[in-house]
C-alpha positions as CSV (number, residue, x, y, z in Angstrom):
1,M,0.0,0.0,0.0
2,I,1.4,3.4,-0.9
3,F,0.8,6.5,1.3
4,Q,1.6,10.0,0.1
5,S,2.7,12.1,3.0
6,T,5.0,15.0,4.0
7,N,4.1,14.4,7.7
8,F,5.7,10.9,7.6
9,S,6.4,10.7,11.4
10,N,2.7,11.1,12.3
11,E,1.6,8.7,9.7
12,L,4.0,6.0,10.9
13,T,3.0,6.5,14.5
14,S,-0.7,6.0,13.6
15,K,0.3,2.6,12.1
16,G,2.3,1.5,15.1
17,L,5.7,2.2,13.6
18,F,8.3,3.9,15.7
19,W,10.2,6.7,13.9
20,G,13.8,7.2,14.8
21,A,16.3,5.1,12.8
22,A,14.7,6.1,9.5
23,E,14.9,9.8,10.5
24,Q,18.6,9.5,10.9
25,V,19.1,7.6,7.7
26,F,17.2,10.1,5.6
27,S,18.5,13.3,7.3
28,D,21.2,13.2,4.7
29,R,19.6,14.7,1.6
30,K,21.8,12.6,-0.7
31,F,19.3,9.7,-0.2
32,V,16.6,9.6,-2.7
33,H,15.2,6.2,-1.8
34,G,16.0,3.2,0.2
35,T,14.8,0.4,2.5
36,V,14.7,1.1,6.3
37,K,14.3,-1.3,9.2
38,L,11.7,0.0,11.5
39,L,10.2,-1.2,14.8
40,Y,6.5,-2.1,14.6
41,K,4.1,-2.8,17.4
42,C,1.9,-5.7,16.3
43,V,-0.9,-6.2,18.8
44,C,1.2,-7.4,21.8
45,K,4.8,-7.4,20.8
46,Y,7.4,-5.5,18.8
47,V,8.8,-6.8,15.5
48,Y,10.9,-5.3,12.8
49,V,9.6,-4.6,9.3
50,Y,11.3,-3.3,6.3
51,V,9.7,-0.2,4.7
52,D,10.6,1.1,1.3
53,I,10.9,4.9,1.4
54,F,11.2,7.4,-1.4
55,S,12.5,10.9,-0.6
56,E,13.7,14.0,-2.4
57,R,15.8,16.8,-0.8
58,G,15.2,15.3,2.6
59,I,11.4,15.3,2.3
60,I,9.6,12.0,2.4
61,L,7.3,11.7,-0.6
62,S,5.9,8.2,-0.2
63,Y,6.5,4.8,1.5
64,T,5.4,1.2,1.0
65,F,4.0,-0.4,4.1
66,P,4.0,-4.2,4.1
67,Q,1.2,-6.5,5.2
68,T,2.9,-6.8,8.5
69,E,0.4,-9.0,10.4
70,A,0.6,-11.7,7.7
71,R,4.4,-11.6,7.5
72,Y,5.1,-11.2,11.2
73,P,2.4,-13.0,13.1
74,C,2.0,-12.8,16.8
75,V,-0.5,-13.8,19.4
76,C,-1.4,-11.8,22.5
77,E,-1.7,-13.7,25.7
78,R,-4.1,-11.1,27.2
79,R,-7.8,-11.6,27.2
80,G,-9.5,-10.0,24.3
81,H,-6.8,-11.1,21.9
82,M,-7.4,-14.8,21.6
83,H,-5.5,-16.9,19.1
84,I,-7.3,-19.6,17.0
85,Y,-5.3,-22.6,15.8
86,G,-6.6,-24.9,13.1
87,V,-5.1,-28.5,13.2
88,I,-5.5,-29.6,9.6
89,N,-4.6,-32.3,7.2
90,Q,-6.9,-34.0,4.8
91,K,-5.2,-37.3,5.3
92,G,-6.7,-39.3,8.2
93,G,-4.8,-41.1,10.9
94,V,-2.0,-38.6,11.2
95,G,-2.8,-37.5,14.8
96,K,-4.9,-34.4,14.4
97,T,-7.3,-35.2,17.2
98,T,-4.4,-36.5,19.4
99,T,-2.5,-33.2,18.8
100,V,-5.6,-31.1,19.6
101,S,-6.1,-33.0,22.8
102,A,-2.5,-32.7,23.8
103,L,-2.2,-29.0,22.8
104,A,-5.3,-28.1,24.8
105,G,-4.2,-30.1,27.8
106,G,-0.7,-28.6,27.7
107,L,-1.8,-25.0,27.3
108,R,-4.3,-25.4,30.2
109,R,-1.5,-26.6,32.4
110,R,0.3,-23.4,31.4
111,G,-2.5,-21.3,32.7
112,K,-4.3,-20.7,29.5
113,N,-8.1,-20.6,29.1
114,V,-8.6,-23.0,26.2
115,L,-11.6,-24.0,24.1
116,A,-11.5,-27.0,21.7
117,V,-13.9,-27.1,18.7
118,D,-14.7,-30.5,17.2
119,L,-15.5,-30.2,13.5
120,D,-14.9,-33.9,12.7
121,P,-18.1,-35.9,12.1
122,Q,-16.4,-38.9,13.7
123,G,-16.5,-37.0,17.0
124,N,-13.3,-38.5,18.4
125,L,-12.3,-35.4,20.2
126,T,-15.7,-35.1,21.7
127,Y,-15.5,-38.6,23.0
128,S,-12.0,-38.1,24.4
129,F,-13.2,-35.0,26.3
130,G,-16.1,-37.0,27.7
131,A,-18.5,-34.4,26.5
132,E,-22.3,-35.0,26.4
133,P,-23.6,-32.6,23.7
134,D,-27.2,-32.7,24.7
135,G,-28.3,-31.8,21.2
136,K,-26.1,-28.6,21.0
137,N,-23.1,-29.1,18.8
138,A,-20.9,-27.5,16.2
139,L,-23.4,-28.0,13.4
140,G,-25.9,-25.9,15.3
141,V,-23.3,-23.2,15.6
142,L,-22.5,-23.3,11.9
143,T,-26.1,-23.1,10.9
144,G,-26.8,-20.3,13.3
145,D,-29.4,-22.2,15.3
146,I,-27.5,-21.6,18.5
147,K,-24.7,-19.3,19.7
148,A,-21.2,-20.7,20.2
149,S,-21.4,-19.9,23.9
150,E,-24.6,-22.1,24.2
151,A,-22.8,-25.1,22.6
152,V,-19.8,-25.1,25.0
153,V,-19.6,-28.1,27.2
154,R,-17.4,-28.0,30.3
155,T,-15.6,-31.2,31.1
156,E,-12.7,-32.4,33.2
157,Q,-10.5,-32.2,30.1
158,G,-11.6,-28.6,29.4
159,D,-14.2,-26.7,27.4
160,I,-15.3,-28.0,24.0
161,I,-17.9,-27.4,21.3
162,P,-18.8,-31.0,20.5
163,G,-18.9,-32.5,17.0
164,G,-20.7,-35.6,15.8
165,R,-22.2,-37.5,12.9
166,A,-24.6,-34.6,12.1
167,L,-21.6,-32.7,10.7
168,S,-21.3,-35.2,7.9
169,G,-24.1,-33.3,6.1
170,A,-22.6,-29.9,6.6
171,D,-21.9,-29.4,2.9
172,A,-25.6,-29.9,2.2
173,F,-26.9,-27.7,5.1
174,I,-24.5,-24.8,4.7
175,T,-25.0,-23.4,1.2
176,D,-25.8,-19.7,1.7
177,T,-23.6,-16.8,0.6
178,G,-20.9,-16.2,3.1
179,K,-20.9,-19.8,4.2
180,E,-17.1,-19.8,4.6
181,Y,-17.4,-17.2,7.5
182,R,-20.0,-19.0,9.7
183,L,-17.5,-20.3,12.2
184,R,-15.5,-17.2,12.3
185,E,-18.5,-15.0,13.1
186,A,-19.8,-17.5,15.7
187,L,-16.5,-17.6,17.6
188,S,-16.1,-13.8,17.7
189,E,-18.5,-13.6,20.7
190,L,-16.0,-15.8,22.7
191,E,-13.1,-13.4,22.2
192,T,-13.0,-12.2,25.8
193,G,-13.6,-15.6,27.3
194,Y,-10.7,-17.6,26.0
195,D,-7.0,-17.2,25.4
196,V,-6.8,-19.9,22.8
197,I,-9.2,-21.8,20.6
198,I,-8.1,-25.0,18.9
199,I,-10.1,-26.5,16.0
200,D,-10.0,-30.2,15.1
201,T,-10.9,-30.8,11.5
202,P,-12.1,-33.7,9.4
203,P,-9.9,-35.6,6.9
204,A,-11.5,-33.7,4.0
205,L,-11.3,-30.3,2.3
206,G,-15.0,-29.5,2.4
207,I,-16.9,-26.7,3.9
208,L,-16.0,-27.7,7.5
209,T,-12.2,-27.4,6.8
210,V,-12.7,-24.1,4.8
211,N,-14.7,-22.7,7.8
212,A,-11.8,-23.7,10.1
213,L,-9.2,-22.1,7.8
214,T,-11.3,-18.9,7.6
215,A,-11.8,-18.7,11.4
216,C,-8.3,-19.6,12.5
217,R,-5.2,-17.3,12.7
218,S,-2.7,-20.1,12.1
219,V,-2.5,-23.7,11.0
220,I,-0.7,-26.7,12.5
221,I,-0.3,-29.6,10.0
222,P,0.3,-33.0,11.7
223,A,1.8,-35.6,9.3
224,Q,3.4,-39.0,9.4
225,A,6.7,-39.6,7.6
226,D,5.1,-41.3,4.6
227,I,4.3,-40.5,1.0
228,Y,0.6,-40.2,1.6
229,S,1.1,-37.4,4.1
230,L,3.3,-35.6,1.5
231,Q,0.4,-35.7,-0.9
232,G,-2.0,-34.5,1.7
233,I,0.2,-31.5,2.6
234,E,0.5,-30.6,-1.1
235,Q,-3.2,-30.7,-1.6
236,L,-3.8,-28.6,1.6
237,G,-1.4,-26.1,0.2
238,E,-3.5,-25.8,-2.9
239,T,-6.6,-25.1,-0.7
240,L,-4.8,-22.5,1.5
241,T,-4.0,-20.3,-1.4
242,P,-7.6,-19.3,-2.3
243,V,-8.6,-19.2,1.3
244,K,-5.8,-16.7,2.0
245,K,-6.8,-14.7,-1.1
246,Y,-10.5,-14.5,-0.6
247,C,-11.3,-15.3,3.1
248,N,-8.4,-14.9,5.5
249,S,-5.5,-12.9,4.3
250,G,-3.7,-13.1,7.6
251,L,-3.7,-16.9,7.7
252,Y,-0.3,-18.6,8.0
253,I,1.2,-22.0,8.7
254,E,2.8,-22.5,12.1
255,G,4.6,-25.6,10.8
256,I,4.4,-29.3,10.0
257,L,4.4,-31.6,13.0
258,L,5.7,-35.1,12.5
259,T,3.7,-37.7,14.5
260,R,4.1,-41.4,15.1
261,Y,7.7,-40.8,14.2
262,N,10.3,-43.6,14.3
263,P,13.8,-42.0,14.2
264,R,15.5,-45.4,13.5
265,A,13.7,-45.9,10.2
266,V,15.7,-44.8,7.2
267,L,12.5,-44.1,5.2
268,S,11.4,-41.7,8.0
269,R,14.5,-39.6,7.7
270,D,14.3,-39.5,3.9
271,I,10.7,-38.3,4.0
272,V,11.6,-35.7,6.5
273,S,14.0,-34.2,4.0
274,Y,11.2,-34.0,1.4
275,M,8.9,-32.4,3.9
276,E,11.4,-29.8,4.8
277,Q,11.7,-28.9,1.1
278,M,7.9,-28.8,0.8
279,A,7.6,-26.7,4.0
280,E,10.0,-24.2,2.6
281,K,7.9,-23.8,-0.6
282,M,4.9,-23.2,1.6
283,G,6.7,-20.5,3.6
284,T,6.9,-22.6,6.8
285,K,9.1,-25.2,8.6
286,V,8.9,-28.7,10.0
287,F,8.9,-28.5,13.7
288,E,12.1,-29.6,15.3
289,T,10.1,-31.6,17.8
290,K,8.8,-34.9,16.5
291,I,6.1,-37.0,18.3
292,R,7.1,-40.6,18.8
293,E,4.7,-43.5,18.6
294,A,3.5,-44.7,22.0
295,V,0.8,-47.1,23.2
296,S,0.1,-44.6,26.1
297,I,-1.6,-42.3,23.6
298,R,-4.3,-45.0,22.8
299,E,-4.6,-45.9,26.5
300,A,-5.2,-42.2,27.4
301,Q,-7.8,-41.9,24.6
302,M,-9.7,-45.0,25.9
303,L,-9.7,-43.5,29.4
304,R,-10.8,-40.1,28.1
305,Q,-7.7,-38.3,29.4
306,D,-5.1,-36.2,27.7
307,I,-1.6,-37.5,27.7
308,F,-0.3,-35.2,30.4
309,G,-3.0,-36.4,32.8
310,Y,-2.6,-40.1,32.0
311,A,1.2,-40.5,31.5
312,A,3.0,-37.3,32.4
313,K,6.4,-38.9,32.5
314,S,6.1,-40.8,29.2
315,N,8.2,-40.1,26.1
316,V,5.2,-38.9,24.1
317,A,4.2,-36.5,26.9
318,A,7.7,-35.1,26.9
319,D,7.5,-34.8,23.1
320,Y,4.2,-32.9,23.1
321,G,5.5,-30.7,26.0
322,A,8.5,-29.9,23.9
323,F,6.3,-29.2,20.9
324,I,4.2,-26.7,22.9
325,D,7.3,-25.0,24.1
326,E,8.6,-24.7,20.6
327,L,5.3,-23.4,19.3
328,L,5.1,-20.7,21.9
329,K,8.8,-19.8,21.5
330,R,8.3,-19.2,17.8
331,R,5.6,-16.7,18.5
332,Y,8.0,-14.4,20.4
333,E,11.2,-14.7,18.4
């Protein structure tokens, strides 16, 4: 975006940019144009952005201000600035629900007020939370029959908006103009009630996944070290492009999380190399933390507990704990 201005300092201030370094650089009238590193306050933290500046005889004529929130994402930990994660991969069996459960449990243990949203017709997350929907579920929220706050079920595992088999007909029920924004609009009323919302999605790229992508701020992609996961990530990337263009310009990918990982398998290490190349093309990274396969995950699911409550000292609990630490660290680098 180009802004014409001779009162450059005031215009920068109105956009959260801090004038200082650029003033020194352009005090020398020999400079006609250049790129300046400025400090930008983005919701809750400070980041650096590069602004292209054009000047003549020491007077700023115009500057190009980048799409900062999309390029330099951050999440505020204060109430009123909740962050929404979408855990997405159209391939089934890659650990989406397990990751949502572990992420929700881990963040709650770090003092965050967390809401899980189950958009999967299989309802596995709803089951693992021990939620009893009582007829109020995510489909009712998407169709507008009930408010999101009315669908929230409080359980020992945390708050959840339940899913269920009724969601399998979402593509037939949700057909009106603006259908992609249903979940985003519904969750807006919860902005002051939660620090984090985590959305579990079905293994498909239909209206449910598009609603999740439109509602969330960032995406976590669980994947196994196999060729089918590579295909799923590639197809997801093709879906992300139009969603970012038409529905959610600030959407970005947190990273690819490898689950059920076997570090001793040569094939796993080879696939990781391909995933890193794919991640780079998508403008993201493969998380350094990898989640190892463990029977304790299935045992925790059977007992309707998250992994931290069931086996806090297990390897997989340590893995998910390290993943959460890495996720939060990335947000403040």
